[in-house]
Each structure stands twice: as structure tokens, then as C-alpha cells.
C-alpha positions in Angstrom: -13.2 5.6 -18.8 -11.5 8.5 -17.2 -7.8 9.2 -17.4 -7.2 8.1 -13.9 -8.8 4.9 -14.4 -6.8 4.3 -17.6 -3.6 5.0 -15.5 -4.7 2.7 -12.8 -5.5 -0.1 -15.3 -2.3 0.4 -17.2 -0.2 0.4 -13.8 -1.9 -2.7 -12.7 -1.3 -4.6 -15.9 2.5 -3.6 -15.8 2.6 -4.6 -12.1 1.0 -8.0 -12.9 3.5 -8.5 -15.9 6.4 -8.0 -13.6 5.1 -10.3 -10.9 4.5 -13.1 -13.4 7.9 -12.7 -15.0 9.6 -12.8 -11.4 7.5 -15.6 -10.2 8.4 -17.7 -13.4 12.1 -17.0 -12.7 11.9 -18.1 -9.1 9.9 -21.2 -10.2 12.4 -22.2 -12.7 15.3 -21.7 -10.3 13.6 -23.5 -7.3 11.6 -26.3 -9.0 13.6 -26.6 -12.1 17.2 -26.3 -10.9 16.5 -28.0 -7.6 14.3 -30.8 -8.8 13.9 -31.4 -12.6 17.4 -30.5 -13.8 19.1 -31.6 -10.5 20.8 -34.7 -12.2 22.2 -32.5 -15.1 23.3 -29.8 -12.5 25.0 -32.3 -10.3 27.8 -32.7 -12.9 29.1 -29.3 -11.5 30.2 -28.5 -8.1 29.8 -25.0 -6.2 31.6 -24.8 -2.9 32.2 -28.5 -2.7 28.5 -29.3 -3.2 26.8 -30.7 -6.2 25.2 -27.8 -8.0 21.6 -29.3 -8.1 21.9 -29.8 -4.2 23.0 -26.4 -3.7 20.1 -24.9 -5.7 17.7 -27.0 -3.8 19.1 -25.9 -0.5 20.6 -22.4 -1.0 20.3 -21.1 -4.5 16.5 -20.7 -4.7 16.5 -18.8 -1.4 19.4 -16.4 -2.8 17.5 -16.0 -6.0 14.3 -15.2 -4.1 15.9 -12.5 -2.0 17.4 -11.0 -5.2 14.2 -11.0 -6.9 12.6 -9.0 -3.9 15.2 -6.4 -4.4 14.5 -6.4 -8.2 10.8 -6.1 -7.6 11.3 -3.3 -5.3 13.4 -1.3 -7.9 10.9 -2.1 -10.8 8.0 -0.9 -8.6 9.7 2.3 -7.6 10.2 3.0 -11.5 6.7 2.1 -12.2 5.2 4.3 -9.3 7.3 7.3 -10.7 6.0 6.5 -14.3 2.4 6.5 -13.2 2.8 9.4 -10.7 2.1 7.1 -7.5 5.6 7.9 -5.9 5.7 9.7 -2.7 
């Protein structure tokens, strides 16, 4: 295997690792906080709304947008690391 192929393989593995971690975070926030842990979170309030309801309606969307920016930053670093930056 050539050096270029090794770099491409390492790049792809690291990219997949980032994707899996970020998707797990999004799943935990959207499904976990909005559905599974809703009753426990409803003991707290945020802006007058029960926290479980807030995560189901707004929180998962906010977290998703934040994760997009985190992914962009991680990918920019990864591109520079492997020489794929523009």
C-alpha cells in the first residue's frame, strides 16, 4: 500500500470516528433527553418550560446546530493534518 493510500485510509478512519462520536452525542440529547430521560428532566425548568419538554422541542435542534460547527472545525483540523486543506 502506498503512502497516499495509507494517509487516505487514516483520514477516513479518523473522520468516521468523529462522525460516530458526534452522532452518538446527538442521539443521546435528542432521543435520550427528549424521550427516555424526560420524566427525570421535567423536575427542572428552563425558561418556564419543563426541561424534558424543552429538549424534545428545542434542545436537540440547538445541539445539532452546535455539532455542525464542531464537525466543521474538526474537519478543518483533520484536513490540515493530512494535507487536504485548500
